Residue frames as qw, qx, qy, qz and C-alpha x, y, z in Angstrom:
[[0.409, -0.536, 0.662, -0.328, -14.41, 40.27, -39.48],
 [0.460, 0.194, -0.843, -0.201, -13.54, 36.57, -40.01],
 [0.840, -0.362, -0.144, -0.378, -15.59, 33.81, -38.44],
 [0.226, -0.571, 0.749, -0.250, -13.85, 32.14, -35.50],
 [0.840, 0.094, -0.434, -0.311, -13.97, 28.57, -36.74],
 [0.442, 0.237, -0.780, 0.375, -11.69, 27.32, -33.96],
 [0.356, -0.228, 0.487, -0.764, -14.07, 28.24, -31.15],
 [0.024, 0.160, 0.985, -0.054, -16.17, 25.34, -29.89],
 [0.375, -0.212, -0.299, -0.851, -19.73, 25.84, -31.17],
 [0.559, -0.051, 0.582, -0.589, -22.85, 24.88, -29.25],
 [0.165, 0.113, 0.951, 0.236, -24.49, 21.66, -30.35],
 [0.355, -0.180, -0.411, -0.820, -27.61, 22.13, -32.43],
 [0.615, -0.442, -0.610, -0.235, -30.63, 21.73, -30.19],
 [0.503, -0.327, -0.539, 0.591, -29.02, 23.01, -27.00],
 [0.129, -0.855, -0.414, 0.284, -29.92, 26.18, -25.12],
 [0.291, -0.548, 0.216, 0.754, -27.19, 28.24, -26.77],
 [0.345, 0.341, 0.670, 0.562, -28.69, 27.90, -30.25],
 [0.016, 0.341, 0.150, -0.928, -29.59, 31.49, -31.11],
 [0.490, 0.642, 0.453, -0.377, -32.72, 32.88, -32.71],
 [0.299, 0.750, -0.354, -0.471, -30.69, 34.34, -35.57],
 [0.110, -0.306, 0.919, 0.221, -29.09, 30.95, -36.28],
 [0.402, 0.341, 0.831, -0.178, -32.53, 29.36, -36.37],
 [0.434, 0.756, 0.168, -0.460, -33.83, 32.03, -38.74],
 [0.169, 0.632, -0.630, -0.418, -30.89, 31.53, -41.09],
 [0.250, -0.048, 0.965, 0.058, -31.45, 27.77, -41.00],
 [0.473, 0.558, 0.583, -0.352, -35.08, 28.41, -41.96],
 [0.370, 0.768, -0.214, -0.478, -33.93, 30.42, -44.99],
 [0.003, -0.429, 0.863, 0.268, -31.63, 27.56, -46.01],
 [0.350, 0.183, 0.910, -0.123, -34.32, 24.89, -45.62],
 [0.463, 0.675, 0.386, -0.425, -36.88, 26.96, -47.54],
 [0.675, 0.374, 0.411, 0.486, -34.45, 27.44, -50.43],
 [0.066, 0.995, 0.073, -0.004, -34.20, 31.22, -49.98],
 [0.118, -0.783, 0.600, 0.113, -30.50, 30.58, -49.33],
 [0.956, 0.227, -0.119, -0.142, -29.78, 27.64, -51.65],
 [0.854, -0.315, 0.246, 0.333, -26.81, 25.26, -51.29],
 [0.665, 0.184, 0.248, 0.680, -23.60, 26.83, -52.54],
 [0.096, 0.879, 0.224, 0.409, -24.91, 30.41, -52.31],
 [0.423, 0.167, -0.357, 0.816, -22.69, 33.08, -50.79],
 [0.346, -0.806, -0.479, 0.030, -24.00, 34.87, -47.71],
 [0.298, 0.474, -0.153, 0.814, -23.00, 38.50, -47.18],
 [0.281, -0.326, -0.643, 0.633, -23.12, 39.80, -43.61],
 [0.111, 0.179, 0.072, -0.975, -24.53, 43.22, -44.52],
 [0.445, -0.089, -0.564, -0.690, -27.25, 41.84, -46.79],
 [0.512, -0.304, -0.803, 0.018, -28.35, 39.21, -44.29],
 [0.196, -0.266, -0.524, 0.785, -28.27, 41.65, -41.36],
 [0.265, 0.093, -0.105, -0.954, -30.56, 44.00, -43.29],
 [0.514, -0.139, -0.699, -0.478, -32.88, 41.18, -44.27],
 [0.538, -0.356, -0.740, 0.190, -33.25, 39.94, -40.69],
 [0.244, -0.848, -0.118, -0.456, -33.32, 43.39, -39.13],
 [0.768, -0.590, -0.018, 0.250, -30.32, 42.81, -36.86],
 [0.026, -0.890, 0.421, 0.176, -26.77, 44.16, -36.60],
 [0.657, 0.494, -0.569, -0.022, -23.75, 42.35, -38.03],
 [0.168, -0.485, 0.765, -0.388, -22.66, 41.11, -34.58],
 [0.734, -0.016, 0.569, -0.369, -25.39, 38.44, -34.16],
 [0.814, 0.522, -0.159, -0.199, -24.89, 37.47, -37.81],
 [0.312, 0.620, -0.700, 0.168, -21.21, 36.76, -37.11],
 [0.409, -0.283, 0.761, -0.417, -22.11, 34.74, -34.01],
 [0.847, 0.252, 0.268, -0.383, -24.70, 32.82, -36.01],
 [0.661, 0.603, -0.440, -0.080, -22.13, 32.05, -38.70],
 [0.015, -0.510, 0.813, -0.279, -19.80, 30.64, -36.03],
 [0.626, -0.033, 0.650, -0.430, -22.55, 28.35, -34.78],
 [0.822, 0.454, 0.080, -0.335, -23.68, 27.34, -38.26],
 [0.419, 0.625, -0.658, -0.011, -20.13, 26.48, -39.33],
 [0.226, -0.369, 0.837, -0.337, -19.85, 24.21, -36.30],
 [0.632, 0.163, 0.675, -0.344, -22.96, 22.23, -37.21],
 [0.395, 0.027, 0.786, 0.474, -22.32, 21.95, -40.94],
 [0.365, 0.767, 0.491, -0.194, -24.89, 24.40, -42.30],
 [0.363, 0.924, -0.120, -0.005, -22.43, 26.92, -43.75],
 [0.848, -0.109, 0.074, 0.513, -18.73, 26.87, -44.53],
 [0.075, -0.920, 0.157, 0.351, -16.04, 29.53, -44.61],
 [0.816, 0.409, 0.132, 0.387, -13.91, 29.73, -47.74],
 [0.504, -0.517, 0.032, 0.692, -10.63, 31.59, -47.05],
 [0.150, -0.290, 0.276, 0.904, -10.43, 35.01, -48.72],
 [0.126, -0.269, -0.686, -0.665, -13.87, 34.55, -50.27],
 [0.447, -0.267, 0.132, -0.843, -16.47, 34.48, -47.52],
 [0.379, 0.016, 0.837, -0.395, -19.24, 32.29, -46.13],
 [0.499, 0.090, -0.534, -0.676, -21.55, 30.10, -48.18],
 [0.839, -0.120, 0.248, -0.468, -24.29, 27.55, -47.60],
 [0.235, -0.372, 0.889, 0.128, -22.79, 24.09, -47.48],
 [0.743, 0.219, -0.348, -0.529, -23.93, 21.52, -50.04],
 [0.491, -0.227, 0.832, -0.128, -24.49, 17.82, -49.35],
 [0.493, 0.210, -0.633, -0.559, -24.95, 15.39, -52.20],
 [0.872, -0.175, -0.157, -0.430, -27.09, 12.27, -51.98],
 [0.794, 0.137, -0.537, 0.250, -24.12, 9.98, -51.34],
 [0.156, 0.333, -0.534, 0.762, -22.93, 12.10, -48.40],
 [0.575, -0.294, 0.169, -0.744, -26.39, 12.17, -46.83],
 [0.925, -0.063, -0.317, -0.199, -26.74, 8.41, -47.14],
 [0.608, 0.232, -0.581, 0.489, -23.31, 7.96, -45.54],
 [0.164, -0.375, 0.406, -0.817, -24.36, 10.23, -42.66],
 [0.781, -0.226, 0.040, -0.580, -27.49, 8.19, -41.97],
 [0.904, 0.074, -0.419, 0.041, -25.68, 4.86, -42.29],
 [0.375, 0.327, -0.576, 0.648, -22.98, 6.07, -39.89],
 [0.422, -0.343, 0.305, -0.782, -25.62, 7.21, -37.43],
 [0.891, -0.115, -0.204, -0.388, -27.36, 3.84, -37.67],
 [0.775, 0.139, -0.533, 0.309, -24.14, 2.13, -36.56],
 [0.322, 0.220, -0.498, 0.774, -22.98, 4.51, -33.81],
 [0.316, -0.368, 0.111, -0.867, -25.99, 6.30, -32.36],
 [0.800, -0.340, -0.362, -0.336, -28.05, 3.30, -31.15],
 [0.740, -0.103, -0.497, 0.442, -25.17, 2.13, -28.96],
 [0.186, 0.226, -0.288, 0.912, -24.45, 5.62, -27.62],
 [0.497, -0.382, -0.086, -0.774, -28.12, 6.21, -26.80],
 [0.835, -0.277, -0.462, -0.109, -28.47, 2.80, -25.14],
 [0.600, 0.013, -0.492, 0.631, -25.58, 3.68, -22.84],
 [0.166, -0.392, 0.163, -0.890, -27.69, 6.48, -21.34],
 [0.714, -0.398, -0.494, -0.296, -29.95, 3.86, -19.74],
 [0.711, -0.466, -0.413, 0.327, -29.94, 4.22, -15.97],
 [0.436, -0.120, -0.096, 0.886, -28.35, 7.67, -16.19],
 [0.096, -0.485, -0.356, -0.793, -31.41, 9.77, -17.12],
 [0.009, 0.124, 0.613, -0.780, -33.11, 11.76, -14.36],
 [0.181, 0.642, 0.721, -0.186, -36.80, 12.47, -13.84],
 [0.104, 0.758, -0.025, -0.644, -36.12, 15.98, -15.11],
 [0.046, -0.303, 0.744, 0.594, -34.65, 14.45, -18.27],
 [0.133, 0.340, 0.920, 0.144, -37.73, 12.29, -18.78],
 [0.146, 0.758, 0.452, -0.448, -40.01, 15.29, -18.24],
 [0.065, 0.654, -0.324, -0.681, -38.06, 17.27, -20.83],
 [0.111, -0.072, 0.888, 0.440, -38.11, 14.37, -23.30],
 [0.170, 0.560, 0.807, -0.076, -41.91, 14.17, -23.00],
 [0.112, 0.800, 0.167, -0.565, -42.27, 17.93, -23.45],
 [0.023, -0.486, 0.582, 0.652, -40.05, 17.88, -26.54],
 [0.166, 0.186, 0.928, 0.276, -42.06, 15.02, -28.04],
 [0.178, 0.734, 0.599, -0.267, -45.28, 17.01, -27.59],
 [0.049, 0.736, -0.175, -0.653, -43.62, 20.01, -29.25],
 [0.097, -0.229, 0.801, 0.545, -42.63, 17.84, -32.22],
 [0.197, 0.454, 0.868, 0.044, -46.16, 16.47, -32.53],
 [0.145, 0.813, 0.314, -0.469, -47.52, 20.02, -32.60],
 [0.021, 0.632, -0.446, -0.633, -45.01, 21.15, -35.25],
 [0.163, -0.065, 0.911, 0.372, -45.63, 18.00, -37.27],
 [0.337, 0.556, 0.710, -0.269, -49.37, 18.64, -37.48],
 [0.366, 0.873, 0.075, -0.313, -48.77, 21.41, -40.05],
 [0.839, 0.298, 0.187, 0.415, -46.64, 20.71, -43.16],
 [0.250, 0.876, -0.055, 0.409, -45.53, 24.36, -43.12],
 [0.350, -0.807, 0.392, -0.270, -43.80, 23.95, -39.75],
 [0.995, -0.095, -0.012, 0.041, -42.37, 20.45, -40.12],
 [0.645, 0.491, -0.317, 0.492, -38.83, 21.63, -40.84],
 [0.221, -0.704, 0.357, -0.573, -38.87, 23.22, -37.36],
 [0.940, -0.316, -0.039, -0.120, -39.08, 19.73, -35.87],
 [0.762, 0.385, -0.359, 0.377, -35.36, 19.34, -36.57],
 [0.068, 0.578, -0.472, 0.662, -34.14, 21.56, -33.73],
 [0.699, -0.391, 0.289, -0.524, -36.51, 19.94, -31.22],
 [0.982, 0.103, -0.156, -0.037, -35.65, 16.47, -32.51],
 [0.597, 0.458, -0.458, 0.473, -31.93, 17.12, -32.13],
 [0.256, -0.544, 0.457, -0.656, -32.48, 18.40, -28.59],
 [0.914, -0.199, 0.077, -0.346, -34.39, 15.19, -27.80],
 [0.915, 0.228, -0.259, 0.211, -31.54, 13.04, -29.10],
 [0.271, 0.630, -0.442, 0.578, -28.96, 15.26, -27.37],
 [0.606, -0.550, 0.315, -0.481, -30.42, 14.43, -23.93],
 [0.997, -0.058, 0.059, -0.002, -29.74, 10.73, -24.51],
 [0.745, 0.491, -0.215, 0.396, -26.34, 11.37, -26.07],
 [0.090, 0.694, -0.413, 0.583, -24.88, 13.71, -23.47],
 [0.685, -0.478, 0.371, -0.406, -25.99, 11.37, -20.66],
 [0.941, 0.210, -0.264, -0.039, -24.37, 8.36, -22.33],
 [0.727, -0.573, 0.329, 0.186, -21.63, 6.39, -20.63],
 [0.788, 0.279, 0.300, 0.459, -19.96, 6.07, -24.06],
 [0.155, -0.872, -0.004, 0.465, -18.10, 9.34, -23.54],
 [0.376, -0.351, 0.559, 0.651, -15.55, 8.75, -26.30],
 [0.240, 0.337, 0.762, 0.498, -18.31, 8.61, -28.94],
 [0.061, 0.756, 0.498, -0.421, -20.43, 11.58, -27.83],
 [0.010, 0.638, -0.234, -0.734, -18.68, 14.15, -30.03],
 [0.060, -0.081, 0.829, 0.551, -18.78, 11.91, -33.10],
 [0.078, 0.521, 0.850, -0.001, -22.46, 11.15, -32.59],
 [0.045, 0.774, 0.302, -0.555, -23.37, 14.81, -32.10],
 [0.043, -0.502, 0.439, 0.744, -21.45, 15.86, -35.21],
 [0.088, 0.145, 0.885, 0.433, -23.53, 13.49, -37.34],
 [0.095, 0.702, 0.663, -0.241, -26.74, 15.28, -36.31],
 [0.219, -0.013, 0.277, 0.935, -26.39, 17.85, -39.10],
 [0.257, 0.475, 0.504, -0.674, -29.37, 20.22, -38.78],
 [0.392, 0.435, -0.305, -0.751, -29.82, 21.10, -42.44],
 [0.267, 0.089, -0.920, -0.272, -29.96, 17.40, -43.37],
 [0.006, -0.323, -0.875, 0.362, -32.46, 16.62, -40.60],
 [0.254, 0.478, 0.254, -0.801, -34.57, 19.72, -41.30],
 [0.385, 0.313, -0.524, -0.692, -34.91, 19.02, -45.02],
 [0.208, -0.074, -0.971, -0.087, -35.92, 15.45, -44.28],
 [0.079, 0.430, 0.722, -0.536, -38.65, 16.50, -41.83],
 [0.291, 0.435, -0.065, -0.850, -39.89, 19.10, -44.33],
 [0.385, 0.183, -0.726, -0.539, -40.55, 16.24, -46.78],
 [0.079, 0.071, 0.952, -0.289, -42.44, 14.06, -44.29],
 [0.420, -0.365, -0.580, -0.595, -46.02, 12.97, -44.90],
 [0.613, -0.505, 0.154, -0.588, -48.57, 12.69, -42.09],
 [0.979, -0.133, -0.151, -0.034, -47.75, 8.98, -41.79],
 [0.645, 0.364, -0.380, 0.554, -44.02, 9.69, -41.67],
 [0.140, -0.561, 0.333, -0.745, -44.53, 12.19, -38.85],
 [0.824, -0.376, 0.036, -0.423, -46.73, 9.76, -36.93],
 [0.940, 0.060, -0.269, 0.200, -44.14, 6.98, -37.25],
 [0.411, 0.460, -0.391, 0.683, -41.33, 9.28, -36.11],
 [0.387, -0.536, 0.264, -0.702, -43.31, 10.46, -33.09],
 [0.943, -0.240, -0.108, -0.206, -44.13, 6.86, -32.17],
 [0.773, 0.237, -0.381, 0.448, -40.40, 6.14, -32.16],
 [0.063, 0.514, -0.377, 0.768, -39.80, 9.03, -29.78],
 [0.712, -0.431, 0.107, -0.544, -42.53, 7.82, -27.44],
 [0.977, -0.054, -0.204, 0.019, -41.10, 4.31, -27.54],
 [0.535, 0.423, -0.438, 0.586, -37.57, 5.54, -26.82],
 [0.298, -0.525, 0.353, -0.714, -38.85, 7.17, -23.64],
 [0.901, -0.251, 0.016, -0.353, -40.65, 3.96, -22.64],
 [0.895, 0.190, -0.323, 0.241, -37.57, 1.85, -23.34],
 [0.281, 0.493, -0.458, 0.684, -35.32, 4.17, -21.34],
 [0.548, -0.469, 0.258, -0.643, -37.77, 4.17, -18.42],
 [0.979, -0.110, -0.060, -0.158, -37.76, 0.37, -18.52],
 [0.303, -0.736, 0.595, 0.115, -33.93, 0.55, -18.40],
 [0.871, 0.186, 0.444, 0.098, -33.73, -1.80, -21.37],
 [0.174, -0.617, 0.459, 0.615, -30.58, -1.06, -23.38],
 [0.310, 0.084, 0.838, 0.442, -31.42, -3.48, -26.18],
 [0.216, 0.746, 0.628, -0.041, -34.85, -1.93, -26.62],
 [0.024, -0.871, 0.038, 0.489, -33.41, 1.60, -26.76],
 [0.242, -0.414, 0.657, 0.582, -30.81, 0.52, -29.32],
 [0.318, 0.321, 0.847, 0.281, -33.38, -1.30, -31.47],
 [0.180, 0.855, 0.460, -0.156, -35.81, 1.63, -31.56],
 [0.129, -0.788, 0.238, 0.552, -33.00, 4.11, -32.21],
 [0.282, -0.190, 0.759, 0.555, -31.75, 2.08, -35.17],
 [0.271, 0.554, 0.771, 0.157, -35.26, 1.67, -36.59],
 [0.040, 0.893, 0.237, -0.381, -35.80, 5.43, -36.22],
 [0.142, -0.651, 0.446, 0.598, -32.63, 6.29, -38.14],
 [0.281, 0.043, 0.854, 0.436, -33.18, 3.67, -40.86],
 [0.248, 0.728, 0.632, -0.097, -36.72, 5.01, -41.29],
 [0.033, 0.869, -0.063, -0.490, -35.22, 8.43, -41.97],
 [0.226, -0.382, 0.714, 0.542, -32.77, 6.92, -44.45],
 [0.310, 0.351, 0.854, 0.227, -35.58, 5.13, -46.28],
 [0.193, 0.862, 0.383, -0.271, -37.58, 8.37, -46.45],
 [0.083, -0.729, 0.367, 0.572, -34.55, 10.11, -47.93],
 [0.278, -0.078, 0.843, 0.455, -34.21, 7.39, -50.57],
 [0.275, 0.635, 0.722, 0.012, -37.89, 7.73, -51.41],
 [0.061, 0.882, 0.078, -0.461, -37.43, 11.49, -51.70],
 [0.191, -0.475, 0.624, 0.590, -34.60, 10.89, -54.16],
 [0.287, 0.251, 0.875, 0.299, -36.84, 8.64, -56.26],
 [0.187, 0.794, 0.540, -0.208, -39.53, 11.34, -56.32],
 [0.073, -0.728, 0.197, 0.653, -37.15, 13.93, -57.74],
 [0.679, 0.688, -0.098, -0.234, -36.81, 14.55, -61.44],
 [0.926, 0.014, 0.146, 0.349, -34.21, 12.17, -62.91],
 [0.594, 0.414, -0.005, 0.689, -30.83, 13.85, -62.98],
 [0.193, -0.853, 0.003, -0.486, -31.80, 16.51, -60.44],
 [0.432, 0.221, -0.645, 0.591, -29.25, 16.94, -57.65],
 [0.449, -0.596, -0.640, 0.184, -30.56, 16.78, -54.07],
 [0.345, -0.410, -0.220, 0.815, -28.96, 20.11, -53.23],
 [0.040, 0.209, 0.396, 0.893, -30.82, 21.98, -55.96]]
């Protein structure tokens, strides 16, 4: 059965993100399903102990957030991102996302602030163990999604959300040191403080610093790799 790529997928980090999708993402981040590898429904269903139906639904979601891609008449494979693409993604986010997030100022509710604080605590807990750091990505994206979907910059919400590619974010968090995690969590705390103060410039400044910090960590990760080794390997 083909994947319905035309259906609107849930945004990564929202309540519709399924357990099966998250488990497949974990296999991709860990390297068990490397970039460019073909994924067979039957094999994956057996591996995860589920039927083919949730696998198909997961594929639909994962296509929508850039983790896998459907190749006509061939099947589904893990999408590859080279270093140049990842840098472009982060640079694009650094331009667009700070403005979009700042436009949520004055529009967040007390329930939103409570959720943001809860998500930050979840990220801190996941970040305390290097083995669970890649799981920060889904919580991180949910944190950002609260700002983005409440933004007054409605015309940019879809573009901003589409740049939050989970496999890119997850691999970055998986590479974080203790200091990197601490810095990222401080940014999240400060974003909450800035939004509570209803200071758009502060929100935008922290958001940009947060994204540029991720870009710099990615560049450092590239330098740490063996010369000539592709990021997707």
